N, CA, C and O atoms as a MOPAC input file, in Angstrom:
PM7 MOZYME 1SCF
protein

 N      1.00000 1    -0.95900 1     0.31700 1
 C     -0.06100 1     0.12400 1     0.32700 1
 C      0.75900 1     1.66800 1    -0.27700 1
 O      0.55100 1     2.49600 1    -1.16400 1
 N      1.82400 1     1.42100 1     0.85600 1
 C      2.94800 1     2.09000 1     0.64000 1
 C      3.75400 1     3.15700 1    -0.98200 1
 O      4.75900 1     2.66800 1    -1.49700 1
 N      3.45100 1     3.87000 1    -1.29500 1
 C      4.11000 1     3.97800 1    -2.36700 1
 C      4.93700 1     5.11700 1    -2.70600 1
 O      5.20000 1     5.57400 1    -3.81800 1
 N      5.25500 1     5.44600 1    -1.70400 1
 C      6.10000 1     6.93000 1    -2.16100 1
 C      6.63700 1     7.41700 1    -0.59200 1
 O      5.94300 1     7.29200 1     0.41700 1
 N      8.04000 1     8.00500 1    -0.61500 1
 C      8.37900 1     8.37000 1     0.48700 1
 C      9.19500 1     9.89900 1     0.35200 1
 O      9.78100 1    10.20300 1    -0.68700 1
 N      9.15100 1    10.64800 1     1.34500 1
 C      9.58100 1    11.88100 1     0.91500 1
 C     10.28200 1    12.75600 1     2.38100 1
 O      9.84200 1    13.46600 1     3.28500 1
 N     11.46000 1    12.26600 1     2.00300 1
 C     11.70200 1    12.55200 1     3.19700 1
 C     12.05400 1    14.02500 1     3.71700 1
 O     12.28200 1    14.78600 1     2.77600 1
 N     12.13600 1    14.51000 1     4.75600 1
 C     12.39000 1    15.55000 1     5.63000 1
 C     13.56400 1    16.32500 1     6.10900 1
 O     13.72200 1    16.38100 1     7.32800 1
 N     14.58600 1    17.05400 1     5.17300 1
 C     16.08500 1    17.56700 1     6.19000 1
 C     15.69600 1    18.42300 1     6.48900 1
 O     14.50800 1    18.72600 1     6.38000 1
 N     16.70100 1    19.20300 1     7.03800 1
 C     16.86900 1    20.51800 1     8.30700 1
 C     17.97700 1    21.15500 1     7.04700 1
 O     18.95500 1    20.65500 1     6.49200 1
 N     17.41000 1    22.26300 1     6.94100 1
 C     17.93200 1    23.54500 1     6.42000 1
 C     18.32300 1    24.68600 1     7.12500 1
 O     17.38900 1    25.18700 1     7.75200 1
 N     19.74400 1    25.45100 1     7.26600 1
 C     19.50900 1    26.61000 1     7.49800 1
 C     19.50200 1    28.02600 1     6.67300 1
 O     19.14500 1    29.13200 1     7.08100 1
 N     20.10700 1    27.57300 1     5.12500 1
 C     19.42500 1    28.62700 1     4.45300 1
 C     19.22800 1    27.88200 1     3.05000 1
 O     20.00100 1    27.15900 1     2.42100 1
 N     17.89500 1    28.31800 1     2.77300 1
 C     17.09100 1    28.09000 1     1.64000 1
 C     18.42500 1    27.64600 1     0.38000 1
 O     18.88700 1    26.58000 1    -0.02700 1
 N     18.78900 1    29.70800 1    -0.03400 1
 C     19.66200 1    29.41500 1    -0.94400 1
 C     20.41500 1    28.91900 1    -1.46500 1
 O     20.59500 1    28.78900 1    -2.67500 1
 N     21.31400 1    28.34900 1    -0.07900 1
 C     22.48700 1    27.50400 1    -0.06600 1
 C     22.33600 1    26.17000 1    -0.52000 1
 O     23.06700 1    25.60800 1    -1.33600 1
 N     21.14400 1    25.59700 1     0.17200 1
 C     20.10300 1    24.55300 1     0.15200 1
 C     20.54200 1    24.20000 1    -1.52100 1
 O     21.33800 1    23.39800 1    -2.01100 1
 N     19.41400 1    25.42500 1    -2.22900 1
 C     19.02700 1    24.81600 1    -3.47200 1
 C     20.08000 1    25.00100 1    -4.04900 1
 O     20.37300 1    24.08100 1    -4.81300 1
 N     20.89600 1    25.95100 1    -3.99500 1
 C     22.29400 1    25.93200 1    -4.88800 1
 C     23.13400 1    24.38700 1    -5.05800 1
 O     23.68800 1    23.80900 1    -5.99300 1
 N     22.90200 1    24.11200 1    -3.70400 1
 C     23.85300 1    22.69300 1    -3.84400 1
 C     23.35000 1    21.31600 1    -4.68200 1
 O     23.94600 1    20.70200 1    -5.56800 1
 N     22.16800 1    21.08600 1    -4.13700 1
 C     20.86900 1    20.11000 1    -4.50500 1
 C     21.03600 1    20.52700 1    -6.41000 1
 O     21.56500 1    19.87400 1    -7.31000 1
 N     20.46000 1    21.62100 1    -6.43100 1
 C     20.45800 1    21.67900 1    -8.30000 1
 C     21.31900 1    21.68300 1    -8.85300 1
 O     21.27400 1    20.98100 1    -9.86300 1
 N     22.84700 1    22.57000 1    -8.53300 1
 C     23.80200 1    23.07500 1    -9.27700 1
 C     24.66600 1    22.09800 1    -8.96200 1
 O     25.25200 1    21.52700 1    -9.88200 1
 N     24.89700 1    21.73900 1    -7.66300 1
 C     25.98400 1    20.29300 1    -7.76900 1
 C     25.67500 1    18.75700 1    -8.02700 1
 O     26.36000 1    17.90500 1    -8.59200 1
 N     24.40000 1    18.67600 1    -7.41900 1
 C     23.58400 1    16.85700 1    -7.49100 1
 C     22.81300 1    17.33900 1    -8.34700 1
 O     22.26600 1    18.08200 1    -7.53300 1
 N     22.16100 1    17.62200 1    -9.51600 1
 C     21.48000 1    18.08500 1   -10.47900 1
 C     19.61900 1    17.69100 1   -10.13400 1
 O     18.74800 1    17.37100 1   -10.94200 1
 N     19.55200 1    17.83200 1    -9.00300 1
 C     17.71500 1    17.71800 1    -8.52100 1
 C     17.32400 1    19.37300 1    -9.20200 1
 O     18.25400 1    19.99900 1    -9.71000 1
 N     16.50000 1    19.73900 1    -9.18000 1
 C     15.72100 1    20.47000 1    -9.51800 1
 C     14.16600 1    21.02500 1    -8.87500 1
 O     13.62700 1    20.01700 1    -8.41900 1
 N     13.63700 1    21.72700 1    -8.75700 1
 C     12.76800 1    22.21600 1    -7.74400 1
 C     11.64700 1    22.03600 1    -8.33500 1
 O     11.65000 1    22.29800 1    -9.53800 1
 N     10.12900 1    21.46400 1    -7.61900 1
 C      8.81600 1    20.94300 1    -8.62700 1
 C      8.16800 1    21.71200 1    -6.86900 1
 O      8.58300 1    22.15300 1    -5.79700 1
 N      6.81800 1    21.40700 1    -7.69100 1
 C      5.48000 1    22.14900 1    -7.22400 1
 C      5.61600 1    23.49800 1    -7.70100 1
 O      6.66800 1    23.85700 1    -8.22800 1
 N      4.30700 1    24.54000 1    -7.51100 1
 C      3.71100 1    25.78000 1    -7.93900 1
 C      4.03800 1    26.35700 1    -6.55600 1
 O      3.56000 1    27.47500 1    -6.36200 1
 N      4.56100 1    25.97000 1    -5.82700 1
 C      4.43100 1    27.24800 1    -4.79400 1
 C      6.14400 1    27.51700 1    -4.37100 1
 O      7.04600 1    26.70900 1    -4.59500 1
 N      6.31300 1    28.99000 1    -3.64900 1
 C      7.60700 1    28.91400 1    -3.75300 1
 C      7.68000 1    29.26400 1    -2.01100 1
 O      7.61000 1    30.44000 1    -1.65400 1
 N      7.80500 1    28.29900 1    -1.12100 1
 C      7.33500 1    28.74400 1     0.44700 1
 C      8.64200 1    29.31900 1     0.98200 1
 O      9.72000 1    28.94700 1     0.51900 1
 N      8.54600 1    30.26300 1     1.99900 1
 C     10.17900 1    30.90100 1     2.62300 1
 C     10.59400 1    29.82500 1     3.50700 1
 O     11.81500 1    29.67400 1     3.53200 1
 N      9.98500 1    29.10800 1     4.17000 1
 C     11.09200 1    28.50700 1     4.46200 1
 C     10.28000 1    26.83900 1     4.65400 1
 O      9.68700 1    26.29000 1     5.58300 1
 N     10.59800 1    26.49200 1     3.39900 1
 C     10.18600 1    25.42300 1     2.72600 1
 C     11.11100 1    25.17800 1     1.70000 1
 O     11.68900 1    26.14100 1     1.19600 1
 N     11.42500 1    23.60400 1     1.16800 1
 C     11.79100 1    23.63600 1    -0.07500 1
 C     11.95800 1    22.02900 1    -0.70500 1
 O     12.63000 1    21.16600 1    -0.14100 1
 N     11.20200 1    21.82000 1    -1.99600 1
 C     11.21900 1    20.25400 1    -1.84400 1
 C     11.55800 1    20.66300 1    -3.64100 1
 O     11.12900 1    21.36100 1    -4.56000 1
 N     12.60700 1    19.69100 1    -3.32200 1
 C     13.40000 1    19.04400 1    -4.85000 1
 C     13.54400 1    17.58600 1    -4.91000 1
 O     13.75600 1    16.81800 1    -3.97200 1
 N     13.36400 1    17.26100 1    -6.43500 1
 C     13.28200 1    16.02600 1    -7.14000 1
 C     14.07800 1    15.82900 1    -7.96100 1
 O     14.12400 1    16.71300 1    -8.81700 1
 N     15.33000 1    14.33500 1    -8.18100 1
 C     15.47000 1    14.14700 1    -9.28900 1
 C     15.16400 1    12.25600 1    -9.42300 1
 O     15.06700 1    11.33000 1    -8.61700 1
 N     15.08100 1    12.44600 1   -11.25800 1
 C     14.51000 1    11.14100 1   -11.01600 1
 C     13.19100 1    10.59100 1   -10.73900 1
 O     12.18600 1    10.92100 1   -11.37000 1
 N     13.21000 1     9.74300 1    -9.78100 1
 C     12.15400 1     9.18000 1    -9.23000 1
 C     12.21300 1     9.20200 1    -7.52100 1
 O     11.63800 1     8.46900 1    -6.71700 1
 N     13.00300 1    10.17300 1    -7.33500 1
 C     12.74700 1    10.35100 1    -5.64700 1
 C     13.00600 1    11.86800 1    -5.19000 1
 O     13.89000 1    12.49600 1    -5.77300 1
 N     12.31400 1    12.43800 1    -4.23100 1
 C     12.09100 1    13.94400 1    -4.07300 1
 C     12.77300 1    14.39900 1    -2.48300 1
 O     12.87700 1    13.41200 1    -1.75400 1
 N     13.09900 1    15.30100 1    -2.04000 1
 C     13.51700 1    15.24600 1    -0.80400 1
 C     12.75200 1    17.13000 1    -0.38300 1
 O     12.60400 1    18.15600 1    -1.04800 1
 N     12.50800 1    16.78900 1     0.81900 1
 C     11.69900 1    18.14500 1     1.48400 1
 C     12.87900 1    19.16200 1     1.99000 1
 O     13.98900 1    18.88800 1     1.53300 1
 N     12.83100 1    19.95100 1     2.59800 1
 C     13.78200 1    20.51000 1     3.50500 1
 C     13.04200 1    21.24000 1     4.14300 1
 O     12.29800 1    21.77600 1     3.32200 1
 N     12.73400 1    21.68500 1     5.46400 1
 C     12.65600 1    22.37900 1     6.40800 1
 C     13.54000 1    23.91600 1     6.79400 1
 O     14.74000 1    23.64700 1     6.83700 1
 N     13.36000 1    24.98700 1     6.99900 1
 C     14.09800 1    25.74400 1     7.60500 1
 C     14.22600 1    25.79700 1     9.09000 1
 O     13.19800 1    25.84200 1     9.76600 1
 N     15.09300 1    25.79700 1     9.50800 1
 C     16.28000 1    25.32900 1    10.63500 1
 C     17.63400 1    26.19100 1    11.18700 1
 O     18.74800 1    25.77100 1    11.49900 1
 N     17.15300 1    27.39400 1    11.18200 1
 C     18.46300 1    28.16700 1    11.35600 1
 C     19.01800 1    28.34400 1    12.17500 1
 O     19.80200 1    29.27800 1    12.00400 1
 N     19.06700 1    27.77700 1    13.37300 1
 C     19.71300 1    28.07200 1    14.56300 1
 C     20.58600 1    25.99600 1    14.32400 1
 O     21.40300 1    25.51700 1    15.11200 1
 N     20.12300 1    25.39500 1    13.27500 1
 C     20.58500 1    24.01600 1    13.33400 1
 C     22.46000 1    24.03500 1    13.11200 1
 O     23.22000 1    24.44100 1    12.23400 1
 N     22.62500 1    23.30400 1    14.54400 1
 C     24.26300 1    23.25700 1    14.05600 1
 C     24.87500 1    21.94600 1    13.69500 1
 O     24.92500 1    20.88800 1    14.32300 1
 N     25.26000 1    22.23900 1    12.69400 1
 C     25.68900 1    21.43300 1    11.23900 1
 C     26.39400 1    20.27100 1    12.10700 1
 O     26.17200 1    19.12400 1    11.71700 1
 N     27.14700 1    20.42100 1    13.13900 1
 C     28.38300 1    19.18900 1    13.49700 1
 C     27.01300 1    18.33800 1    14.52400 1
 O     27.06400 1    17.13700 1    14.79200 1
 N     25.74300 1    19.36800 1    15.02300 1
 C     25.09300 1    18.06100 1    15.84500 1
 C     23.85900 1    17.51000 1    15.00600 1
 O     23.05100 1    16.94400 1    15.74300 1
 N     23.49800 1    17.52100 1    13.67200 1
 C     22.97300 1    17.09800 1    12.76800 1
 C     22.97100 1    16.03200 1    12.43300 1
 O     23.96500 1    15.69900 1    11.78700 1
 N     22.06600 1    15.13100 1    12.64300 1
 C     22.10500 1    13.72200 1    12.86300 1
 C     21.29700 1    13.88900 1    11.03800 1
 O     21.70100 1    13.10300 1    10.18100 1
 N     20.53100 1    14.62900 1    10.77200 1
 C     20.05500 1    13.75000 1     9.25200 1
 C     20.49800 1    13.17400 1     8.26700 1
 O     21.38000 1    13.57800 1     7.50900 1
 N     19.92800 1    12.22700 1     8.22500 1
 C     20.34000 1    11.57300 1     6.84500 1
 C     19.49800 1    10.52200 1     5.97600 1
 O     18.62900 1    10.08500 1     6.73100 1
 N     19.40900 1    10.06300 1     4.99800 1
 C     18.44200 1     9.75500 1     4.19600 1
 C     19.38900 1     8.54400 1     3.16800 1
 O     20.52300 1     8.94000 1     2.89900 1
 N     19.09300 1     7.46200 1     2.72900 1
 C     19.70400 1     6.54900 1     2.11900 1
 C     18.55300 1     6.63700 1     0.60200 1
 O     17.34400 1     6.86700 1     0.63000 1
 N     19.43600 1     6.36400 1    -0.64400 1
 C     18.54300 1     6.24800 1    -1.77500 1
 C     19.57400 1     5.52600 1    -2.82100 1
 O     20.78500 1     5.42500 1    -3.02000 1
 N     18.45300 1     5.13300 1    -3.30700 1
 C     18.60800 1     3.66500 1    -4.07500 1
 C     18.91600 1     3.88600 1    -5.18300 1
 O     18.22800 1     4.78800 1    -5.66200 1
 N     20.01200 1     3.28200 1    -6.18400 1
 C     19.94700 1     4.05100 1    -7.23800 1
 C     20.52000 1     2.91800 1    -8.00600 1
 O     21.49200 1     2.33800 1    -7.52200 1
 N     19.95500 1     2.47200 1    -9.33000 1
 C     20.30000 1     1.81600 1   -10.33100 1
 C     21.64200 1     1.89200 1   -11.48400 1
 O     21.75400 1     1.14700 1   -12.45700 1
 N     22.57600 1     2.95800 1   -11.10200 1
 C     23.39100 1     3.06100 1   -11.71200 1
 C     24.48200 1     3.81000 1   -10.34500 1
 O     23.77800 1     4.73800 1    -9.94600 1
 N     25.14800 1     3.81900 1    -9.91700 1
 C     25.99200 1     3.71900 1    -8.99400 1
 C     26.75200 1     4.34300 1    -9.46500 1
 O     26.75500 1     5.57000 1    -9.36800 1
 N     27.71600 1     3.58300 1   -10.18500 1
 C     29.27200 1     3.84500 1   -10.94900 1
 C     29.14000 1     5.44300 1   -11.46700 1
 O     29.99300 1     6.29100 1   -11.20600 1
 N     27.81100 1     5.72300 1   -12.31500 1
 C     27.33700 1     6.41100 1   -13.21200 1
 C     27.28000 1     7.60500 1   -12.34900 1
 O     27.88800 1     8.59400 1   -12.76000 1
 N     26.76900 1     7.67100 1   -11.42900 1
 C     26.40600 1     8.58500 1   -10.53800 1
 C     27.38100 1     9.47400 1    -9.73800 1
 O     27.37000 1    10.67200 1    -9.45600 1
 N     28.45000 1     8.18900 1    -9.40500 1
 C     29.33100 1     8.54400 1    -8.87600 1
 C     30.72700 1     9.08400 1    -9.18500 1
 O     31.55000 1     9.70100 1    -8.50800 1
 N     30.69800 1     8.45400 1   -10.94900 1
 C     31.54100 1     9.47900 1   -11.35100 1
 C     31.23000 1    10.83600 1   -11.87500 1
 O     32.09200 1    11.68400 1   -12.10800 1
 N     29.65000 1    11.03200 1   -12.09000 1
 C     29.07200 1    12.46700 1   -12.33800 1
 C     29.52200 1    13.17600 1   -11.16100 1
 O     30.02100 1    14.26400 1   -11.44900 1
 N     29.50400 1    12.88000 1    -9.80800 1
 C     29.76900 1    14.02200 1    -8.61800 1
 C     31.44800 1    13.89800 1    -8.67200 1
 O     31.94900 1    14.75200 1    -7.94200 1
 N     32.21900 1    13.24500 1    -9.19600 1
 C     33.53900 1    13.25100 1    -9.08200 1
 C     34.19600 1    14.30400 1   -10.43500 1
 O     35.24900 1    14.94200 1   -10.42100 1
 N     33.34900 1    14.22600 1   -11.34800 1
 C     33.48500 1    14.90200 1   -12.38300 1
 C     33.16700 1    16.51900 1   -11.88300 1
 O     33.93900 1    17.43700 1   -12.16000 1
 N     32.09100 1    16.68100 1   -11.22000 1
 C     32.13400 1    17.92700 1   -11.09800 1
 C     32.27100 1    18.75100 1    -9.44100 1
 O     31.79000 1    19.68000 1    -8.79200 1
 N     33.45700 1    17.46800 1    -9.34400 1
 C     34.13200 1    18.27200 1    -7.80200 1
 C     33.68600 1    18.22900 1    -6.62200 1
 O     33.98700 1    18.94700 1    -5.66800 1
 N     32.45300 1    16.78200 1    -6.72100 1
 C     31.60600 1    17.29700 1    -5.05400 1
 C     32.40100 1    16.18200 1    -4.74800 1
 O     32.77900 1    15.17100 1    -5.34000 1
 N     32.60400 1    16.93900 1    -3.07700 1
 C     33.29200 1    16.04600 1    -1.82500 1
 C     32.66100 1    14.54400 1    -1.77400 1
 O     31.43000 1    14.52000 1    -1.78000 1
 N     33.04500 1    13.82600 1    -1.74600 1
 C     32.26100 1    12.49800 1    -0.90700 1
 C     33.14100 1    12.55200 1     0.33000 1
 O     34.27700 1    12.97900 1     0.53400 1
 N     31.90900 1    11.77300 1     1.33900 1
 C     32.61900 1    11.84300 1     2.93100 1
 C     33.68100 1    11.31100 1     2.82500 1
 O     33.61900 1    10.37900 1     2.02300 1
 N     34.99400 1    11.50400 1     3.40700 1
 C     35.94400 1    10.63100 1     3.60300 1
 C     35.67500 1     9.23800 1     4.17800 1
 O     36.52700 1     8.35000 1     4.19900 1
 N     34.24600 1     9.09700 1     4.71200 1
 C     34.91500 1     7.47800 1     5.71300 1
 C     33.38900 1     7.06600 1     4.34300 1
 O     32.58400 1     6.24300 1     4.77800 1
 N     33.13600 1     7.52200 1     3.11800 1
 C     31.66400 1     7.09000 1     2.45900 1
 C     32.29900 1     6.58600 1     0.90400 1
 O     31.52300 1     6.23000 1     0.01800 1
 N     33.60000 1     6.60400 1     0.72500 1
 C     34.41400 1     6.08000 1    -0.87100 1
 C     33.38200 1     5.01100 1    -0.92500 1
 O     32.84900 1     4.26400 1    -0.10500 1
 N     33.27300 1     5.31400 1    -2.74200 1
 C     32.45500 1     3.92600 1    -2.95500 1
 C     33.14500 1     2.40600 1    -2.83400 1
 O     34.33500 1     2.20100 1    -3.06900 1
 N     32.32500 1     1.52200 1    -2.48300 1
 C     32.79700 1     0.50600 1    -1.73300 1
 C     31.57100 1    -0.68600 1    -1.98800 1
 O     30.37000 1    -0.42200 1    -1.93100 1
 N     32.14300 1    -2.07300 1    -2.28600 1
 C     31.41700 1    -3.11100 1    -2.06200 1
 C     31.25600 1    -3.36100 1    -0.17400 1
 O     32.17300 1    -3.62900 1     0.60300 1
 N     29.54200 1    -3.12900 1     0.19900 1
 C     29.46700 1    -3.49300 1     1.81500 1
 C     29.23400 1    -5.29100 1     1.91400 1
 O     29.14300 1    -5.96100 1     0.88600 1
 N     29.17600 1    -5.76700 1     2.99100 1
 C     29.33800 1    -6.90900 1     3.26000 1
 C     27.88600 1    -7.52200 1     3.07000 1
 O     27.52200 1    -8.65800 1     2.76900 1
 N     27.07100 1    -6.16500 1     3.40300 1
 C     25.25300 1    -6.82100 1     3.05000 1
 C     24.56800 1    -6.93000 1     1.43400 1
 O     23.43300 1    -7.02100 1     0.96700 1
 N     25.94800 1    -6.86400 1     0.91000 1
 C     25.56000 1    -7.32100 1    -0.55900 1
 C     24.59300 1    -5.26400 1    -1.35400 1
 O     23.51700 1    -4.93100 1    -1.85100 1
 N     25.61700 1    -4.73000 1    -1.04900 1
 C     25.44200 1    -3.31100 1    -1.54100 1
 C     26.64600 1    -2.86700 1    -2.11500 1
 O     27.67400 1    -3.46600 1    -1.79400 1
 N     26.73400 1    -1.54700 1    -3.22500 1
 C     27.82300 1    -1.01100 1    -3.62700 1
 C     27.57900 1     0.50700 1    -3.03300 1
 O     26.70100 1     0.94100 1    -3.77900 1
 N     27.77900 1     1.16100 1    -2.43100 1
 C     28.02100 1     2.40200 1    -1.78500 1
 C     28.66100 1     3.59600 1    -1.52500 1
 O     29.88000 1     3.52700 1    -1.68000 1
 N     28.24700 1     4.63500 1    -1.19200 1
 C     29.27800 1     5.84600 1    -0.99300 1
 C     27.99000 1     6.93900 1    -0.32400 1
 O     26.77500 1     6.76600 1    -0.41800 1
 N     28.75800 1     8.14100 1     0.39600 1
 C     28.13900 1     8.73200 1     0.92400 1
 C     29.00300 1     9.99500 1     0.74400 1
 O     30.14400 1    10.13100 1     0.30100 1
 N     27.91800 1    11.06000 1     1.32500 1
 C     28.37600 1    12.59900 1     0.84800 1
 C     27.72200 1    13.60800 1     2.01100 1
 O     26.78000 1    13.34900 1     2.75900 1
 N     28.49400 1    14.81600 1     1.93700 1
 C     27.14900 1    15.73000 1     2.96700 1
 C     26.98900 1    16.71500 1     2.18500 1
 O     27.71500 1    17.29100 1     1.37400 1
 N     25.44500 1    16.89200 1     2.69900 1
 C     25.54300 1    18.46900 1     2.34700 1
 C     26.15900 1    19.69300 1     2.59800 1
 O     27.32300 1    19.55900 1     2.97600 1
 N     25.68300 1    21.07400 1     2.49700 1
 C     25.62400 1    22.09700 1     3.23100 1
 C     25.38600 1    22.25000 1     4.67400 1
 O     25.85900 1    23.11300 1     5.41400 1
 N     24.53100 1    21.22300 1     4.98800 1
 C     23.80100 1    21.13800 1     6.71700 1
 C     24.62000 1    19.95600 1     6.95800 1
 O     23.80400 1    19.36100 1     7.66200 1
 N     25.52800 1    19.24400 1     6.90500 1
 C     25.57000 1    18.41400 1     7.65200 1
 C     24.69800 1    16.76100 1     7.56000 1
 O     24.95900 1    15.66700 1     8.06000 1
 N     23.59900 1    17.24800 1     6.67900 1
 C     22.95700 1    16.19900 1     6.47000 1
 C     23.54100 1    14.90200 1     5.48600 1
 O     24.03800 1    15.12500 1     4.38300 1
 N     23.42700 1    13.75300 1     5.96000 1
 C     24.49900 1    12.81700 1     5.20000 1
 C     23.47300 1    11.87500 1     4.28200 1
 O     22.41200 1    11.31200 1     4.55500 1
 N     24.26200 1    11.96000 1     3.08800 1
 C     23.07500 1    11.08800 1     1.65400 1
 C     24.04100 1     9.91500 1     1.10900 1
 O     24.95700 1     9.88500 1     0.28700 1
 N     23.36800 1     8.88700 1     2.00900 1
 C     24.23000 1     7.78800 1     1.13400 1
 C     23.42500 1     6.98200 1    -0.09700 1
 O     22.23400 1     6.67100 1    -0.12200 1
 N     24.36100 1     6.76800 1    -1.01500 1
 C     23.79400 1     6.04000 1    -1.98000 1
 C     23.44700 1     4.34500 1    -2.45900 1
 O     24.61500 1     4.08800 1    -2.75100 1
 N     23.19400 1     3.89500 1    -2.55800 1
 C     23.55800 1     2.38600 1    -2.14100 1
 C     22.86800 1     1.63100 1    -4.19800 1
 O     22.08100 1     2.05300 1    -5.04500 1
 N     23.46600 1     0.83400 1    -4.11300 1
 C     22.75200 1    -0.13200 1    -5.49000 1
 C     23.52200 1    -1.83400 1    -5.02800 1
 O     24.63800 1    -2.20700 1    -4.66800 1
 N     21.88700 1    -2.64500 1    -5.35200 1
 C     22.10300 1    -3.86400 1    -4.86400 1
 C     23.06100 1    -4.61600 1    -6.10400 1
 O     23.24600 1    -4.34200 1    -7.29000 1
 N     23.53600 1    -5.64300 1    -5.24400 1
 C     24.31900 1    -6.31300 1    -6.45500 1
 C     24.19600 1    -7.45600 1    -6.84300 1
 O     24.86200 1    -7.86000 1    -7.79600 1

């Protein structure tokens, strides 16, 4: 019965979050309303929502989302080609649980992990 999920992550600054996700990761804004303290972005078949949290301390943020992909090597290469920093502990690797994964941090320290089943 469940058909979609739209994770909500904190952001300190809408313009910075929008810039990172759109111009660096290839997302696009969707919806027909521009909310002052809320942002909705999508790429391919996923969407992520962001809510304003101006007092967020990035070092204390534990926001995380796990995103499945069907072309992890291609997306990883896209990010490297565009000089996107990969998490130092999240380089592309095959994990013991049968996933090929990598991770990165957004400007607010939200952890984005990407994985593909082997």
